[in-house]
N, C-alpha and C positions, 0 to 999 in steps of 0.2 A: 548497485546492494540488491542482492538476493536474500529471500525472506530466511535460511540460515545464516547468513552472515549478520543478521541483525532481524531477530526476531520482535515480534511483539513487548517482548517481556523486559529486551535490552531498550528499546527505543524508551518504553515506558522509564526503566530503571535512571537513562542517561538524562532524561530529562530534570529528575528527583536530584539527581547527584549534581548536576549544574549548579541549578540554582542555590541546596545545599551550599555545597564543598566549595563551590571556587565564588560565590555572591551573600555567603552568610545570611541564608532565608530556614526558617523553623518549618522543618518538614511536619503539617497536619493530616492525622487519618481523612479519610472519605466520610461524612456523614452519610447513615443510611438514606435511601432516596424517601420515604416519608418525612416529610418536614418539621422539622421540630417549631411549634408553637407558633406556627407560623398559618394561620386558616387563608389565606389569600393564594396558597398553592393547595395543588393534587398531589404535585410529585420536586422533590427537588428537580432542576429541569437547569440549572447552573450550577457554578461553584459557589459563584460567590453567594450561594445562599445563605449559607450556613455562617457569614460574617456581616450579615444583613444589620444586625446590632451595633456591628463597629462603624459602617459608614450609617446610619442614623443615630448615631450618636449615644448609645440606649445601652450600651455592655456595663453588666455588672462590675464596677474600679475594682470588685476584690476578685473578679475571674480572671483566670489565665489569658482570655481572648483579650480582656482590658491592655494584657502587656503586652498582642502580634505588633511587630510595627513592618519586618520581612516573612514572607505566607510563600511557602509552594506546598500544591501536593496534587491529587488525580483524583478528580471526583466523580463518583457513579451520575449519572441523569438519566434522568426517564423523559420524552417527550411524548407522553400522548393522552394530554389534556390542555385544556387552555391557553393561553395565548402563545404556547410553544406547544404546534400540536404537529406531529409529522406520523402520526400513523395511519392515516392515508395513503401518506409517499412512499411507505415502506414497499419493495418489490416492484415498483413501479420504475424508478434510477437505481442506479448503485452505490449511491451516496446517500441516502437519507437513514436516521435509524432510532426505532422508537427507548434502544435504551444504548448509551454510550458513554463513553470515560471524556473527560474534558479536563486535560493539564490545565494547569493553572500557576502563576504567579502575581503575588500582593504584594502594596507598598501602602501602608495606614499610614501616611504624615511621613515619610521615608524620602526614597527616591521618585521622581516625577518623569516624564516626560522622554529626557536625552537618555536615562540610564536603561528608561524601559526598554527604547528602541534596540539602544546598544547592544545591549544582555538577548535581544532577540535577532539579532541579525548573526550575532556572533555564534547563536547556537545553535540557528539553523542551516549559516554558510559554512563554516570552522568543523561545528564537532558531528556534526549529522551528512557534514559535505554536500549540500543541496547548490548546486550551480544555479551562482548568483542572478545568468542569465533568464532564467526559469519563473524567477519572482517577479510578482507585480504588487505595489504597494498602494491602498488608498488613501485618502486622508478627508478633512471635514470641510466644504468648500463656504460654509456659512451660509444664513439664513436670512435676510432683510428682515423678513415678515416678523419675525424673531427678535430683533435687534443684536443676529450675530453673525460674525465677522469671522472670515477664514481663519482655519486654524496653520497660520504662516510658519506661527513656531514650529508646530512638528512638519511639515513640509520642508523646509532649512534643515532639521536635524538628518532627514536621510537624504538630504543632499550633501552634506557632509560627511556621510555613512558612506557615501558612491554612490546611491542607488540614483541611475539615467532619471534628466526629467520626464523623457517619453515612459517611463515604467512607473510615475509618482501620478498621480491621476485623482482629480476631486469629486464627493459625490457630497448631497445634502443630507439633508433632515434625515428622510429614511435609513439610508445606506450606512451614514458615517458621524450620528448626535445617538447616544445608547440613555434611556431614562428606566431608571430603577420602576416608574409605574407612575401614574397620574402627575401625583409629589414626591420628592425625594430627592435623594443628590443624582446628578444627570455630566454629562460632559459628551467632549466629541470622543472619537474613536479614528484609529488607526488598523488598517485590512491588510493583511500579507497575502496576496493570492499563490498560486500554482498552475501553472503552464502543463499539464502533461504531456503535451505534444511537443512543443520545443522547437528552436529554430526558426522561429517566426516572428511578428511581429504581433501578440495578442491582447491590446490593452482592449480595442473593442467587445472582446470579450468577457471581460473584467465588469463581476454586478450583474449577469445575464440568466444564472441560474444551469449553467450546461453546464456537462458532466467532463469537457476538459480543462474548464480553467476553474478551479474550485477556492474558497476562501480555505485557507489553513488555520490562523492566526489572527486572533483578534485584540488588541492591547486601546481599552477606556481609559481616558483619563476624565476622574474625578472632579470636576470643578467646581461644578454650581450645584444649586438647589433649585427646585423647581416649587415653588406655593401654590395656598389654592388658587390665586388670583393666576394664574399660570406664568408670572414674572419670574425672572432665575435673579437669584444671585450669586457671589463667589462663596464658595464652603471656606470655612477661617481654616482647614486643612483638606491639601490636597493627595486625592488616592490615586492609586494604579490598579487595575482589575483587569489581568488578562484570561482568556482561552483557547484551546487551540484541541479540537476534538482527536482525540488519538487513531480512531481509526483514521481518519483524512490525512493522519499525517504517517501510516505505519502504508499506506497505499501507495502512498509516493515515494518514501525509505525502500518500498521492497517492488518498487516500479512497476505496480501495475494502476489500471486507471479505473478500476473497481474495487469499491473496500469490501466486496464478497473472495475477491480472488487473493486476499492475504491470508496470514495465520491464523486471523482475530476468526476467519471464519470456514477456514475452509476441513479442516477436520470435522465442523459440524454437516457439511453439508456435503463431505465422504460419510458420515453416520445414518443421515436419512437417508443420500444414496443407497445404503446397504439395508436400511430398515425397509423401501417402500418398491424395490425390485425395479424402478423404471429407468430409463437412461441416465445418465449420470449426467450433472450439472455444467451449462453450456455457456453461460454467461449471457443468454440473449433478453434483449428488452424491445425494442420493437417489436421483429419479425417472432415473438416467438408463440411458435404454434401451440395454441392447448395451455397457452401460459404455464406451462410444467414450469422453467426459470421463477418467474415470476412467483410462481408460491412454492421453490425451493428456499427466495430470498425471504418470504415472509414466515417462515415457519421457523427458518434459521433465527432471522430478527428474534421475532417473539419467544424463542422459547429461551435466549439471553434474558432478555425482556422479562418473562414468567418465573425463570432461575433467579432474578438477582431479587427478583419482587417479594417473592415467596419467603429468599432468607435474609430478609429485612420485615417481615412482618405483613405485607401486604399481599394478601388473598383475595382470589375472586367474590364475589359479590354486588353488591346494587346500589352502594351510596359511592360518593368521592372516587377517592382512587381506586375503591376495591374494585368500582363500577367498570372504570376505564381497562384497568387488570382484567377484568372479564370478558372487555370488549376485546383485546388483544388476543384473549382463548377463542370466542368468537369470529373472528376477523384469520385467525391458524386457522381455525376448523373450515368454514370456508373457502379458505387459500387450499386446503391442503387436499391437492389430486395426484399427490403421491401416495400415500394408506392410510386406509383408518383404524391401522392397528395400532395401538397406545404404547409407549416408552415399557421394556420388559421390566422387571423388577431390579433397583442397582441400577438403573439408568444415572448416567451422568451425563452432564454435557462439557462434550467437549473443547479444547480452544482457551484462549487464555486469561482473563480479567481482572481488573484492582485484585490484589491480595486484603485479606480483611481476616481477624481474628474475631469477627463475633457471626453470629447468624447459623453457626455448625446446625441448632437442633433447627430450626428450621429449614434450611439447607439439606438434610436427611430426610424430611417430609415431602423433597418435590417429587420423586417418583408418584407418591401417592396423592397428592394435588394433579399431578396430570394425568391420573388413573381417573377422577372421580369429576373431574373439574368437566369434563364435554356433555356429560347428561343433564347437568345443571341450565349449562348455557343454552342449549338446546330449549328450552323453555321461555316461553313468552311471558313478561314482564305485566301485570299488571299495569303498574305505569305508564309502561310502554302506550299500551291502548287508550291508557286517558290523553296522554300527550298528544297521541294521533286527531284527539278529536277535542283539540284545546286553541288559544289563540294567543300574543305576547301578555295579554293582561292574565293568565295562569304561571306563565312562563316566569312575569315578574314577583304575582303572589310565593311561588313555590319560591322563588330566591329571596323575596324583603323577610317574609314571614318565617318561613323554616329553613333558609340559609342556602339552599338547593345551586350548587353552582351554574351557572346560566349557558356554558360552554358545555355541560355533562347535557341539559334539555338540549340542544342542537343538536348533540352524538347519539342522545337517544332517536330522536326526530330521522337522523339522515339515515339511521338502518332502517324507517320505512318508510323512506324516499318523500319527506316532507320538513316544510322547513318551519322556524317561528317568523309569525309576522314583525321583522326587526322595526319598523317604523314604526307599530303601537308600542314598542318596548320601547326604544329610547323616547317614545312621546312619553310613557310611565317614567321613568328613569328621571326626566328633565323635572317633569312635574313633582317627583320625591324632592328633589333637591332644594327646586322653591319652597315646597313646602314646610324648611324648614325643622327635616326629620332629625332629631340631634344624633351625633358623635361624639365619640371621645375625645376632649383638649388633650390632647397629647403635643408635650415639646416634640416641634422638631429639632434638626441636627446643627440652624443656626441658631436658635435658644439654649440649646444646652450647651453649646461652647460660649456665649458671652455671657452665662454663667457660672461657668469658669473661669472667663476670662476675666468679671468683676469679682474675683474669692469668695463667691456662697459654693460657704461649707455645704458637704452631703448631706442628707436631714439625718441626725439622730431619730433612730425609730424603733432601738433598743427596749422603748418601757414597753413594746406587746406584748412580749416576755414577762414583764415585771407585774406575774401575780401570781398570787395567796391563796392557798386552804386556809379557811379558820372556820373550825366545827361544821364542815361538810357547807362550807360557805367561800366561795371563789371573792376576793376583794382584788379589784384591780387599781393601778395607781390614775390619784389627779395629775392633770396633765395641765402645762398652763405652757405655752409658747410664742414665737415672736415669728412675724410674718414679713418673709425675708424677700420673697420676689412672686410677678402676678404675672399671670400667662393670657391672655383673650380670647386666644387661639391660634392667633397669626404672630403676633409678638409679644416682648416681657412691656407690661405697661409699669404705671407708680402706684395708681389708682385705678379703683373702677366704681362705678355706680349702681345704685339700685335696680335689681332687673337684670343686669348685666351678668354675662355664663363665663365664668374662669376659672384657673388652674392657682390652686393657692401653695405656694412653697412654704414651709415653716421651717425655722430651727432644727424643730423634734415633732415628734410626735407619737401618740398610742393607737393610730389606728394602723390596723392592717392592710397594706396594700394586695391587689388580686394578683395572686402568682400558686406555683406548685401546686395549682390543682384548686387552691381556696378559695370562696367566695371573699371579695373586700369587707372591710367592716361597713359598719353605719351606725352614724348618729350625726350630732352639731355642734357647732361653736358658738362661743360667742363674744362678744368684744369688749372690751374691759368698758365701763361709761357707757354701756348699752347691751344693758345683762338680760333686755326683755324681747331683747331683737335674736331669734335663731336664725343660725347660717346654714339649713340642713347638708350634707356632705350626700353626694349624688352618687359619686366612686373615687374611687381610690386605685392610684397604679403606681407604677415604678417604674422611673427611667434614667436609665444612667447616674445613678445612687443617689436620684433626690425623687421623695414621694411627691404626688401631687393630689392634693385634695380638688377635688371639681366642685364648684358649689354656683348656684345662681345667687347672688349677693341678695340679703336680704335689706341692706344699704349699703350704704357706699366703704372701702372697706381699702388701703390702701398699707405699703409697703414701711414697717416698722411699729405697727398696730400690734399688740399685747390683745390674746386670745386665749381663750380655754377648753378644752375639748370637753366634748360629752360623747362617751363611749355607749354605743346599743347595746348593755351587758347583757343581756339576754340571746340576742343573736349573736353577739362573741360567741357567749359560752356555749351557744348549739351547734357554732361550728366547729369549735372544739372537741363536743361531743365526738362529732359526726367524722374527726378527721382523726383521732385517738383509735376510734371503731374499724374505721380504714385499713389504719396499720394491723391492727388483729385478725380482721376479715383477708387480707394478704398472707398471715400467715395460719392461719387455720386452713385456707385452700392451698397452700403447699404441702399439708398435713394429711389432709383426705385424699390427695392426688396426687401430688409426688412433686419434688425438687425443681420436673421441670416446669411448671406450674411459671408465668412472666409475669408482668403489669405491663400493659399495653395501654396503659390513662387511667384517670381520675377524676372526678370532681366531688366537690364537698362541698353543702350549700347548709344551709340551718332547717333545712327539713327535711333533710336525705341526704341518704351519697349514691355515687353510681363508682362501680369500679368495674376495666377492663382489665380483661387474662388471656392469657396463651393457654387453648386446652382441646383436646383430637372432637369432644363432641361435646354437646348439650349435656350435663348433667341432670342426672336423677333424680328424684323426688330424695330418696334415702342418703346420697352424696349432699343437696343440700342441708338436710339437715342434720348430716354430723357438723357441717359446717358450722352451722346456728348452734349447734351444740357443744362445740369448740371454743367457740366465739363467747358465749358467754357464762362458760366455765370459767375462764379469762376475765370476765366483767366479775363473777362474781367472787373471784378471789381479791377483788377491789385493789392487783398490784399495783406497786408505784412506777410512771411513767419517767424516765432520766429524760434527760440532755445535758448538750457539748459539745462545745462545739473545738475541734480539733483541724489541722490540716490536712488538708485534703488527702495529699499520700500517705498518713500515717491511718486516717480511717478508712481508705481503701483495702488496708490489713487485716480489717474483724472478720470473722469469719462467717460469713451467713450474712453479709450486709448485702440489704436491698436499694438496688440503684435503678434509675429510668433514664434512657437519652436527653442527658439533659446538660446543659456548661452549669458546671457547680462555682460558685464561688470559695475560694478560699483567703481563711478558712472557711471548715462547713460544717455546718451542725447535725448533730448527731441524737436519733432517737431513741430510746428502746425502750421496753418494755420489758418488767421485772427484776431486769438487771443494768446496774450499771455500768456506764457506758465503760468505764475506766478497768473495770471486772472483764468486760469483753475482750478490750484490748490485749488481754493477758493469756484470756485464755487460747489454749488450742484445740478447744475439744469442739464436736461438733454437738456443740449445744442449742435448741431447740429455741429459739426464742425470735420475738421481732425485733429488726434495728435496720434504719435506714437512714438514708441522709436524709433530712427535712426540713424547710423554712417554714413548716406552718407552724399556729398556735394550737400545743394539744392540754390537755387534762393531766391534774399529778395525780389521779389516780384514778384505776380504771373504775370502779364503783359507779361512777358519777354515771356512767352511759347506761346505767341501770339493765336495759334488753335490747338485744337486737333482733328484729323478722327483717328474711329477705321477702319481699315483695314480689321480686319477679327474678328470670335468667331466660335469656336468651341470646342466642347464637348473631353475633352483629355480620360477621362474615366466617367464612370455615376455618374454624382454628383460630377465632376469637370472640369471647362469650362477656357480655356485660350482664353483671348481678346491681340491682338497685336494690336498698335496705331502709329503714328506716328504724328509730331508735326512744328509747323511752319513753313518754306518754304513748306518742303516734305506734310505735309497736303493740303498746296494749290494746288499743284502738282497734289498728289490725286486726287481734287475735279475736276480740271481740266480734268485728266484724265475718270473722270466718266463722265462728257459729252461726249467724246468722243465713251469710251465703249456702254456709250446708242445708240447713236447713230450710230455707226455700227452693235451692236447688231439686229438693229431697220434694218437696211439695208438687212443684212445677210441671215435673216429669211423671212423677203418679197420675197427677190432673189430664195429663196428654190423654193417658191410655183409654182416658173417656170421652174423653174432647172430640166433634167431629170436626175439627180444622189444625190445618198447622198453627194460623194464627194466633188462638188460645196459647199455643206451648208461648210463640215467641213474646205475648203481653206479659207469662207469667215470668218467663226466664231474662229477663229484662237486665242487665248485666247495671250491677253497680259498684262504685267504688267507695273510697275514705283519703281525703289528703292526696288527692291527684290520682292515686294508685287503682286501677280498674283491678275489680275480682274476674273480669271475664278468663283471664289465663289458667285463674285455679279452677274454675266451671268446668275447665276445659277438658280437667283430668276426672273430672266427673260423667261427660257426656261429649259428645264426637264431634266436633265442630259442622260433622256433614248435617248433621242433624237440624240443624238451625235453618239450612238452608232447600231444605227438603220440600220438594210442592205434591208429593205423593203422598197420602196417609197413610198408606198401609204399611209400604216403607218406611214411616217416618214412627208408625207405632211399631215395625219392626226390628229397626233402628233401639229402644226404649227396650222393648224388651232381651234383647241383645248385652245392652247393657243392665239391665237387673238382674238377669241370670248371672253376669261373670262377676267373678269373685264369692269371696265366701261370706263375707256377712254385707252384702250388697250396698247401696250407698251411706247408711248409717255408720258404717266401720269407718277405719281410718284412711286418710289418702292411699290408695290402690300405686305400689312402688310401678309407674309406668317412666319411659325416656318419649319425648316430647320431641321433633326435630327441629320446631321454626322458638319457641316460646312457651315457656313455663310459671306460673304462679303460685310462689304455695304461702300459706298461713297456718302451720305447723304451732308456731308459738315455742319458745326455746327448753321447755322444762315438761314439753309433752312426750309422752311415747313415738 
């Protein structure tokens, strides 16, 4: 075959059509490369990531995902951090990439080993026409220590299909047993390998990581569940998870040993050659004089990765996925011995990529991103400098206390030629496990299946919405329930004793489980006949249709017990206030900044709200004040908040509907402000109102918010900003602190003019705060940050004189209209000019 006869686009479509049309699979679109609600991953690195809720048994039973049986797709994947990290291998060989497409087919409790192997062999040999004598197959040989026998069933299936015994090879746990993580679904896998050379016995080259014999397809048979004690139990439902790299398959079908010689990369390499003015790409690896061809491969690979990431809303930055993204830019810059020229305006990425119907606005920003990120990536990070001087204990502290991924610590250090002390790190992790640090009591897939098998009904949590407003006072319903099941962290039990930590499943609840960016409810329950003993609810989570209340039993508790739930009403009401305010803030940002603003994340708690959104740059104080005024106008109007459940397809027809990248239940709850949902369904005008798909709890009227003040706004990464805001009495206190801080800042800096040392200035201008919100950012509007780090008195005085002389009214006037590149905090108050 050649690339003209079978281009990459046709290779992909042939795969998808084979499973969809011939074998009844549902085509599911690729998810974005940023994982949906999975903090364990920096990027989507495999096709199965978006289906983890199904494998774990936690898919919402009302969602379309819960109905999946046979699925096929082509998933965008990035392997540039975490367990699967190909960032350092790119360019050194011709088959590793940081971005690739994974073609996959899945069975969730439908077909298993025989059908999966048969379909894979048929597609490769009959439809793609790959010679069978070029293919080798590996299978799991067993592991005595784990008590696992060889997968003879799979071996026999391949023999029956016609694979010769000499090309059917056994391998151990490392190569042919796949695990999702330390715990969870797992099972043996069988891999299909291709010999690029042919006409020989290449069985000894399988799994040697050489360029001539490469793995092209991995078929995983999910049949076990790994428990926390490392034991294995058979899953109640067997599944199939397969993955085949498009880039490697295309190289096979186009007769190329290098992925970079296929039509996925040749247009890019040609464009790089045209821009750089150096010799054309020649494909050298070992004897690559000047590493020019290595640089070609790095630049081509990273352009694809950066383009897809930016299109999916992941921009270069200094945390998480954004840091890895920035590291790719650095890698490209350091490898780019071809040219230091930037892509021209209108630069596009040639070559074929997986079709998608979203991210167009982000993709359009790619030229600007490529033009601007290079300068930022040349700057050293203070955090980098800090890591160089630290040990495993500091790395562990950053991970445990701040959630900083350990693999990013390694990545930052490697850039400086330093490594974490992993012996010390392993010791600290082991000590942490022994210390009994609490984790959530989460139902595993086996226990969830046991609940279904026993006929335990899903939790009725509709009471969480059944509150009323009576003369400006919210009234929440009483809730009496029956204990249906108890989970001790490993298995379902019929009874727990005093002091035992467990998950409690009731027939109904009025508690809100943490989801949709809103914190879970707080409170306690009491048991009939034991009213003076309280069972505090520590967390509330939702898993597979069940609401799990995590408690430490204050006394014995068993299935069948009758309990009464007592909701912390003040906490719930505070969350309702913040959640409704978040929706109004979303609307206000669009009205002030335009319709291109997209929500990128949010979190609602009792004390504050956080909202992340797409925007080109940090907002000016004037824009933030406009946003505040817009929000507070809606609050003052005391508009009614409406909610209604609708079929998902019907809800999506509402004009101006705001959604995020989540798997929604069907039917879905629609929340609107100021206009009934039924009116919006029939309204074909572009009415500006807040209407979102949302499972959260909301106010019934906006007036209960009282007031909203934005306490900070900063750019998380290029193109993504975060606003933190407070409401009600907290907002009023912030306004009071604003006036005090303003006077303090003025007095402190005037005192500096008469002071002989900078020490006095620093002592007078120590930032103050309110409810955890620092005033330091606001004071930066009044005083350059550089002033705080001056060591020369005359320079400091000059700075103060400059500040005092700038602006018409000095520091006693209103906050100056200025733009801050990193962070700004305002305390304008909603009703101030």
